DRENMAR-439418 format. One line per 5 residues: number of its first residue (from 1); their letters; for each residue x, y, z of C-alpha. Coordinates in Angstrom, 3 decimals, decimal comma. Example, Ala and Ser with C-alpha at 12.3 -4.5 7.8 and 13.67 -1.06 7.14 Angstrom:
% DRENMAR-439418
1) as) 12,300 -4,500 7,800 | 13,670 -1,060 7,140
This chain:
% DRENMAR-439418
1) mtati) 26,398 57,149 -13,441 | 24,976 59,801 -11,108 | 25,316 59,129 -7,401 | 22,439 60,193 -5,178 | 22,187 60,184 -1,420
6) tvptg) 18,750 59,598 0,082 | 18,186 61,191 3,469 | 16,754 58,465 5,721 | 13,610 59,015 7,766 | 13,290 58,554 11,532
11) rpqer) 14,483 60,393 14,595 | 17,049 63,170 13,905 | 19,883 61,343 15,665 | 19,203 58,134 13,743 | 18,873 60,004 10,444
16) wgmlr) 22,193 61,755 10,962 | 23,958 58,519 11,895 | 22,649 56,708 8,818 | 23,491 59,632 6,546 | 26,992 59,836 7,964
21) arlag) 27,483 56,098 7,381 | 26,381 56,445 3,759 | 28,671 59,392 3,170 | 31,560 57,489 4,740 | 30,808 54,519 2,501
26) ratap) 30,912 56,688 -0,604 | 34,178 58,272 0,515 | 36,029 54,978 0,747 | 36,626 54,630 -2,992 | 38,274 58,074 -3,409
31) lvgvf) 40,317 57,562 -0,251 | 41,599 54,186 -1,407 | 42,352 55,726 -4,792 | 44,425 58,475 -3,180 | 46,251 55,885 -1,089
36) atvvs) 47,085 53,845 -4,199 | 48,383 56,909 -6,029 | 50,568 57,865 -3,060 | 52,053 54,353 -2,932 | 52,937 54,499 -6,633
41) ligig) 54,412 57,989 -6,228 | 56,992 56,734 -3,711 | 60,408 57,084 -5,370 | 58,765 57,502 -8,755 | 61,624 59,511 -10,250
46) tpsyw) 64,499 57,437 -8,866 | 64,921 54,659 -11,471 | 66,509 55,571 -14,775 | 64,445 55,344 -17,921 | 64,678 52,089 -19,869
51) gdeaa) 64,060 51,119 -23,492 | 60,251 50,914 -23,527 | 59,917 54,181 -21,647 | 62,392 55,710 -24,084 | 60,056 54,709 -26,918
56) svlaa) 57,233 56,598 -25,203 | 59,257 59,731 -24,511 | 60,890 59,854 -27,941 | 57,535 59,357 -29,642 | 55,927 62,094 -27,565
61) erplp) 58,703 64,626 -28,189 | 58,325 64,582 -31,974 | 56,329 67,137 -33,907 | 52,814 65,763 -34,384 | 53,156 65,193 -38,164
66) vmfgm) 56,293 63,125 -37,579 | 54,630 61,255 -34,706 | 51,595 60,378 -36,803 | 53,907 59,242 -39,586 | 55,713 56,981 -37,131
71) ighid) 52,444 55,546 -35,814 | 51,433 54,703 -39,356 | 54,623 52,691 -39,627 | 55,156 51,264 -36,155 | 53,609 51,278 -32,642
76) avhgl) 50,094 52,195 -33,774 | 48,764 50,219 -30,795 | 50,274 52,867 -28,495 | 49,294 55,837 -30,643 | 46,612 57,262 -28,369
81) yyffl) 48,946 57,141 -25,381 | 51,749 58,779 -27,359 | 49,426 61,614 -28,340 | 48,381 62,091 -24,714 | 52,024 62,065 -23,617
86) hvwtg) 52,894 64,623 -26,326 | 50,434 67,038 -24,727 | 51,497 66,125 -21,182 | 55,244 66,555 -21,770 | 54,590 69,828 -23,533
91) afgta) 53,182 71,089 -20,257 | 55,306 69,280 -17,653 | 58,566 68,241 -19,334 | 60,247 64,876 -19,817 | 61,863 64,149 -16,454
96) eaatr) 61,182 60,626 -15,205 | 58,861 61,732 -12,404 | 56,923 64,052 -14,709 | 56,168 61,420 -17,340 | 55,376 58,687 -14,802
101) ipsai) 52,871 60,700 -12,738 | 49,966 59,942 -15,143 | 50,525 56,247 -14,447 | 50,396 56,836 -10,695 | 47,139 58,719 -11,183
106) gvgla) 45,882 55,850 -13,349 | 46,619 53,423 -10,515 | 44,593 55,597 -8,148 | 41,648 55,705 -10,540 | 41,838 51,954 -10,989
111) aagvv) 41,976 51,342 -7,222 | 38,897 53,495 -6,684 | 37,141 51,554 -9,439 | 38,095 48,248 -7,816 | 36,412 49,406 -4,586
116) vlara) 33,236 50,409 -6,430 | 33,101 47,226 -8,531 | 33,826 44,792 -5,688 | 31,314 46,599 -3,501 | 28,663 46,183 -6,192
121) lftpa) 29,437 42,504 -6,822 | 30,093 41,460 -3,221 | 30,158 43,639 -0,089 | 31,558 47,025 0,947 | 34,186 45,288 3,067
126) vgvta) 35,376 43,209 0,127 | 35,508 46,393 -1,943 | 37,792 48,235 0,474 | 39,986 45,172 0,988 | 40,325 44,616 -2,757
131) gllfa) 41,239 48,256 -3,372 | 43,918 48,244 -0,671 | 45,406 44,969 -1,884 | 45,351 46,217 -5,459 | 47,424 49,245 -4,460
136) vipqv) 50,369 47,093 -3,331 | 50,355 44,232 -5,855 | 53,867 44,390 -7,371 | 52,718 44,684 -10,967 | 50,562 47,655 -9,967
141) trmga) 53,370 49,492 -8,169 | 55,666 48,696 -11,089 | 53,293 50,070 -13,713 | 52,398 52,985 -11,466 | 55,950 54,251 -12,032
146) etrsy) 56,245 53,456 -15,742 | 55,974 55,804 -18,723 | 53,678 53,425 -20,580 | 49,922 53,041 -20,944 | 49,380 49,954 -18,782
151) algma) 48,257 51,752 -15,600 | 45,810 53,901 -17,542 | 44,597 50,697 -19,205 | 43,783 49,208 -15,797 | 41,744 52,273 -14,914
156) avvwl) 39,895 52,056 -18,228 | 38,906 48,405 -17,885 | 37,785 48,749 -14,268 | 35,486 51,690 -14,888 | 34,177 50,186 -18,123
161) tvwfv) 33,249 47,103 -16,135 | 31,602 49,181 -13,394 | 29,554 50,876 -16,104 | 28,714 47,580 -17,809 | 27,595 45,869 -14,599
166) slvrr) 25,395 48,841 -13,783 | 23,746 48,820 -17,230 | 23,001 45,116 -17,048 | 21,730 45,157 -13,479 | 19,417 48,056 -14,262
171) rsasr) 18,295 46,142 -17,350 | 18,944 49,222 -19,409 | 18,038 49,007 -23,076 | 18,789 52,678 -23,717 | 20,304 53,084 -27,161
176) rswal) 22,127 56,206 -26,087 | 23,739 54,520 -23,060 | 24,849 51,483 -25,019 | 26,117 53,621 -27,902 | 28,261 55,633 -25,510
181) favas) 29,487 52,394 -23,979 | 30,483 51,148 -27,440 | 32,503 54,306 -28,068 | 34,241 53,987 -24,699 | 35,021 50,306 -25,293
186) aasmy) 36,528 51,098 -28,685 | 38,558 53,950 -27,204 | 40,094 51,526 -24,701 | 41,353 49,407 -27,617 | 43,183 52,434 -28,976
191) lflyl) 44,779 52,913 -25,562 | 46,048 49,316 -25,670 | 44,855 46,759 -28,194 | 44,692 43,790 -25,815 | 42,001 45,546 -23,781
196) amlli) 39,647 44,196 -26,449 | 39,697 40,949 -24,455 | 37,573 42,704 -21,849 | 34,649 42,116 -24,228 | 34,932 38,399 -23,379
201) vhaaw) 34,591 39,220 -19,679 | 31,497 41,292 -20,333 | 30,004 38,541 -22,473 | 30,454 36,140 -19,554 | 28,611 38,535 -17,233
206) mllqr) 25,781 38,915 -19,740 | 25,485 35,144 -20,031 | 25,381 34,750 -16,255 | 22,874 37,520 -15,612 | 20,413 36,794 -18,449
211) pgrav) 18,845 40,249 -18,153 | 16,258 39,803 -20,873 | 16,013 39,941 -24,639 | 15,876 43,744 -24,923 | 19,061 44,222 -22,916
216) vrawa) 20,880 41,449 -24,775 | 19,878 42,985 -28,088 | 21,085 46,429 -27,007 | 24,374 44,959 -25,801 | 24,822 43,011 -29,050
221) wslag) 24,462 46,210 -31,065 | 26,900 47,921 -28,694 | 29,376 45,066 -29,101 | 29,116 45,269 -32,882 | 29,626 49,022 -32,717
226) alllg) 32,696 48,684 -30,493 | 34,237 46,118 -32,840 | 33,486 48,282 -35,855 | 34,971 51,392 -34,267 | 37,963 49,411 -33,036
231) apivi) 38,561 47,664 -36,371 | 41,169 50,197 -37,628 | 43,462 49,673 -34,630 | 42,971 45,899 -34,836 | 43,936 45,956 -38,519
236) agiaq) 46,913 48,215 -37,808 | 48,036 45,930 -34,982 | 47,894 42,881 -37,242 | 49,737 44,720 -40,008 | 52,466 45,805 -37,578
241) rgqia) 52,731 42,496 -35,721 | 56,329 42,192 -36,879 | 57,327 44,676 -34,174 | 56,626 42,028 -31,503 | 58,201 39,186 -33,487
246) flgrr) 61,085 39,337 -31,006 | 58,764 37,635 -28,480 | 59,274 34,433 -30,448 | 62,983 34,564 -29,611 | 62,391 34,982 -25,891
251) dyatp) 60,986 32,302 -23,667 | 58,439 34,477 -21,865 | 55,576 31,972 -21,870 | 56,794 29,866 -18,940 | 55,122 28,729 -15,704
256) esvfi) 57,398 31,088 -13,777 | 56,208 34,034 -15,855 | 52,534 33,111 -15,521 | 52,449 32,245 -11,834 | 55,044 34,688 -10,499
261) gqwfq) 56,376 37,277 -12,919 | 53,364 38,739 -14,653 | 51,547 39,943 -11,524 | 53,583 39,257 -8,417 | 57,256 39,378 -9,521
266) epvfa) 58,594 37,748 -6,359 | 57,996 34,150 -5,147 | 56,986 34,972 -1,559 | 54,327 37,474 -2,590 | 53,183 35,089 -5,332
271) avawa) 52,735 32,274 -2,803 | 50,621 34,494 -0,539 | 48,566 35,825 -3,431 | 47,837 32,446 -4,998 | 46,855 31,008 -1,626
276) livla) 44,245 33,750 -1,283 | 43,089 33,317 -4,897 | 42,526 29,588 -4,350 | 40,521 30,337 -1,192 | 38,225 32,764 -3,059
281) pigvl) 35,958 30,191 -4,769 | 36,018 27,966 -1,690 | 34,556 30,743 0,401 | 31,963 31,863 -2,128 | 30,801 28,349 -3,030
286) tmrra) 30,787 26,713 0,392 | 29,714 29,445 2,802 | 26,188 29,810 1,452 | 26,872 33,033 -0,333 | 24,142 34,598 -2,464
291) vgerr) 23,749 33,583 -6,092 | 24,801 37,097 -7,091 | 28,193 36,585 -5,464 | 28,719 33,361 -7,371 | 28,003 35,137 -10,616
296) glamv) 30,352 37,935 -9,624 | 33,071 35,427 -8,799 | 32,619 33,718 -12,168 | 33,030 36,987 -14,065 | 36,041 38,046 -12,020
301) avwal) 37,662 34,629 -12,527 | 37,180 34,883 -16,293 | 38,722 38,354 -16,210 | 41,694 37,215 -14,146 | 42,534 34,014 -16,002
306) aptvl) 41,077 33,886 -19,529 | 43,343 36,528 -21,177 | 46,496 34,756 -20,034 | 45,186 31,401 -21,254 | 44,215 32,850 -24,633
311) liign) 47,564 34,582 -25,094 | 49,521 31,457 -24,151 | 47,511 29,375 -26,632 | 47,865 32,015 -29,348 | 51,553 32,336 -28,593
316) alvtp) 52,010 28,610 -29,171 | 49,705 28,080 -32,149 | 49,402 31,379 -34,048 | 52,083 34,047 -33,565 | 54,191 35,458 -30,734
321) mynlr) 51,829 37,537 -28,614 | 52,535 36,892 -24,910 | 54,462 39,279 -22,722 | 54,243 39,597 -18,951 | 53,146 43,234 -19,189
326) yvtfc) 50,333 42,549 -21,660 | 48,031 41,061 -18,994 | 48,438 43,913 -16,528 | 44,784 44,809 -17,118 | 43,812 41,570 -15,315
331) vpava) 45,277 42,704 -11,974 | 42,069 44,399 -10,725 | 40,301 41,036 -10,956 | 43,246 39,368 -9,219 | 42,944 41,862 -6,352
336) immal) 39,231 41,152 -5,954 | 39,889 37,398 -5,802 | 42,598 37,971 -3,208 | 40,130 39,990 -1,137 | 37,570 37,186 -1,371
341) glrtl) 40,233 34,706 -0,301 | 41,123 36,827 2,696 | 37,445 36,986 3,635 | 37,299 33,187 3,453 | 40,331 32,915 5,713
346) vgllp) 38,920 35,352 8,239 | 35,598 33,502 8,132 | 37,321 30,422 9,565 | 38,077 32,254 12,810 | 35,937 31,551 15,905
351) aradr) 32,688 33,496 16,120 | 33,943 35,517 19,082 | 36,882 36,881 17,067 | 36,737 40,460 15,776 | 36,728 39,676 12,097
356) avasa) 37,020 43,289 10,977 | 40,264 43,580 12,927 | 41,456 40,240 11,580 | 40,762 41,369 8,025 | 42,674 44,605 8,613
361) vgvvl) 45,598 42,624 10,017 | 45,531 40,392 6,964 | 45,703 43,407 4,628 | 48,616 44,847 6,617 | 50,501 41,541 6,433
366) vmava) 50,073 41,371 2,649 | 51,316 44,963 2,419 | 54,322 44,039 4,532 | 55,195 41,250 2,099 | 54,944 43,776 -0,750
371) vpvlv) 57,277 46,351 0,819 | 60,585 44,670 -0,174 | 59,358 44,393 -3,763 | 58,442 48,085 -3,817 | 61,858 49,032 -2,426
376) tqrgp) 63,549 47,012 -5,164 | 61,339 48,594 -7,835 | 62,379 52,082 -6,770 | 66,129 51,536 -6,876 | 68,192 53,656 -9,310
381) fakdd) 68,801 50,670 -11,605 | 65,422 48,973 -11,113 | 64,218 49,009 -14,712 | 64,959 46,290 -17,270 | 67,430 44,367 -15,095
386) gsdlr) 69,653 47,369 -14,504 | 69,008 50,185 -16,962 | 71,493 52,982 -16,219 | 70,868 55,488 -19,006 | 70,566 58,506 -16,693
391) qtaev) 73,586 57,561 -14,600 | 75,636 57,027 -17,754 | 74,664 60,484 -18,999 | 75,693 61,945 -15,639 | 79,150 60,347 -15,886
396) vqaha) 79,702 61,844 -19,340 | 78,464 65,241 -18,162 | 80,825 65,187 -15,178 | 83,982 64,395 -17,143 | 83,640 65,343 -20,826
401) spgda) 84,577 68,758 -22,251 | 82,956 70,760 -25,046 | 84,320 69,738 -28,416 | 84,945 66,097 -27,440 | 83,419 63,408 -29,632
406) vvfdq) 81,043 60,777 -28,313 | 80,099 57,397 -29,785 | 77,588 54,794 -28,643 | 77,607 51,003 -28,726 | 75,288 49,739 -31,464
411) svkps) 75,934 46,024 -30,914 | 73,198 45,456 -28,292 | 69,453 45,105 -28,891 | 67,580 48,365 -29,633 | 65,884 48,656 -26,233
416) rqsrl) 69,271 48,622 -24,485 | 71,316 50,774 -26,822 | 73,337 53,368 -24,945 | 72,489 55,951 -27,619 | 69,142 56,357 -25,872
421) aidly) 71,019 58,281 -23,157 | 71,735 61,258 -25,413 | 68,114 61,404 -26,589 | 66,599 61,122 -23,114 | 69,127 63,353 -21,299
426) pqaft) 70,437 65,710 -24,014 | 71,539 68,363 -21,515 | 74,260 65,999 -20,264 | 75,834 65,911 -23,735 | 75,735 69,634 -24,479
431) glddv) 78,780 70,701 -26,507 | 79,809 67,162 -27,481 | 80,003 66,043 -31,104 | 77,694 63,096 -31,784 | 79,754 62,054 -34,775
436) alves) 77,659 58,993 -35,723 | 74,289 60,750 -35,929 | 72,849 60,658 -39,454 | 69,207 61,558 -38,771 | 67,504 62,416 -35,491
441) yrerp) 64,448 60,497 -34,293 | 62,609 63,833 -34,356 | 62,737 63,793 -38,141 | 62,063 60,161 -39,057 | 59,160 57,674 -38,798
446) eladl) 61,154 55,200 -36,707 | 61,499 54,774 -32,979 | 65,140 55,890 -32,691 | 67,959 57,822 -34,362 | 69,687 56,661 -37,512
451) aapls) 73,395 56,318 -36,730 | 76,358 55,413 -38,921 | 78,684 52,557 -37,952 | 82,012 53,518 -36,455 | 83,854 52,106 -39,450
456) dlhde) 82,386 54,951 -41,554 | 83,471 57,735 -39,206 | 87,212 58,028 -39,759 | 86,942 61,510 -41,300 | 84,505 62,736 -38,625
461) laghp) 86,920 61,651 -35,875 | 89,997 63,218 -37,451 | 89,670 66,510 -35,588 | 88,897 65,033 -32,181 | 91,825 64,161 -29,910
466) rvwav) 89,409 62,877 -27,255 | 86,479 60,474 -27,756 | 84,004 59,172 -25,188 | 82,756 55,671 -25,939 | 79,563 54,646 -24,145
471) egsea) 79,461 50,864 -24,242 | 76,530 48,650 -23,324 | 78,249 45,293 -23,707 | 81,331 43,760 -22,128 | 82,909 43,329 -25,551
476) apdva) 83,135 47,135 -25,977 | 83,467 46,908 -29,786 | 83,847 50,674 -30,258 | 86,880 50,749 -27,984 | 88,644 48,124 -30,079
481) dlevl) 87,845 50,014 -33,294 | 89,051 53,313 -31,833 | 92,304 51,718 -30,710 | 92,903 50,638 -34,297 | 92,533 54,299 -35,273
486) gyrve) 95,282 55,290 -32,839 | 93,292 56,101 -29,729 | 94,228 54,693 -26,336 | 92,105 54,233 -23,243 | 92,836 57,001 -20,762
491) rvfpv) 90,162 56,297 -18,143 | 87,351 53,806 -17,569 | 84,137 54,633 -15,694 | 82,002 51,571 -14,848 | 78,405 52,676 -14,312
496) hrstv) 76,177 49,642 -13,762 | 75,256 47,822 -16,936 | 77,177 50,290 -19,089 | 80,775 51,471 -19,122 | 82,096 54,850 -20,251
501) yelvr) 85,577 54,953 -21,789 | 87,688 58,034 -22,288 | 90,033 57,558 -25,255 | 92,689 60,031 -26,380 | 94,974 60,342 -29,363
506) d) 98,191 62,337 -29,395
């Protein structure tokens, strides 16, 4: 869409004032976007990597032929993001801050899109409020510092929806415009498969607007094109659904997850947010708002709620498919509903009250409630209930000597295996003998290294009087096995979730 600024007519002073107001209005979206990016950048490199981020980094570091081979076997639904990250890390490296910056930028793009979309559906004030609230919603600040595709997915769905609303409102039947929209919609599916559910949101808007037969026909062809272009990733996702079979063993689909965890993470913020969400339809439906606002509210409500409902139903009746992170793309709609709720609340104030000031105070109060959550998210062990992969690597680097052997606990689930530390922070293990390594992740179409069990390593350990055992479970099975081989524990270094043992043999 091309933005144009019309110079108003009238006296010079009036023309300049109106032009300045229009320019200021157009500047709000970029400014809110910058603010959102800055918020997500706070402490972005402090938390250690965790298992899902390790999957991203390890996938991106492979040679492209190996990466494409892996995608053909597993994680095809993240393939486009892995390719992007391969290029990005080639230029900027694999430090936590470096790989998370694209997500912070994605949050900024999404926040700017929220301002533009809410302004188009409701009012400029609602747009700015929604963008500011979006920037501090806990799931946004979490994904803004995550080496995964979810923040970029939010940006994609927001701007696709801005584009879609514009096409429908202009009653565009242009084949070229709708063809390009189909390509963009399909591309979003390759970024993250579940973004396909945005098509349901757009169908709801089309049904509400009823823009005419020509527009509906053009959209129908666009929808068919998007589904056709997206079919390969849908088929690949179905074929590889076994990789999320673990969801069936975890009780994610609970009321606590839906009402607190998936967007708000903390009960106090959740209570504030849901109160505003409930007020949104009350304000739009009872305060004589325009019909256009009611239609906008209906579409936003479908966007916010329908994906979660569909995933919960599918999770119960079809196959495991619900995870708290999978509905991150709904947060822009949640932010818009919160902004509408805040407008409703402010509208209850006496007529003499300065409602602009009251709205600003309301935004500041919501931000204040979000601050403790942001502080917690940026702690050194904030990821995955205490991931300490970097800190564990630092302990080994500080105390081990070249020529020592190192072994890693393989008894925990793959996303928490301590072996990820040597792949993510290899410089900390320089000079150590990784005796269990059979085949590096860089050479195989799997997510991680192939490692031999400790019981098969007697010969490899024979020449090592000192072994470092990095254990991720309290049982420390490698320590017990090494003691059977004649090693004794010399020192113990508790990290956080992991423990590093120094074992020696005379």
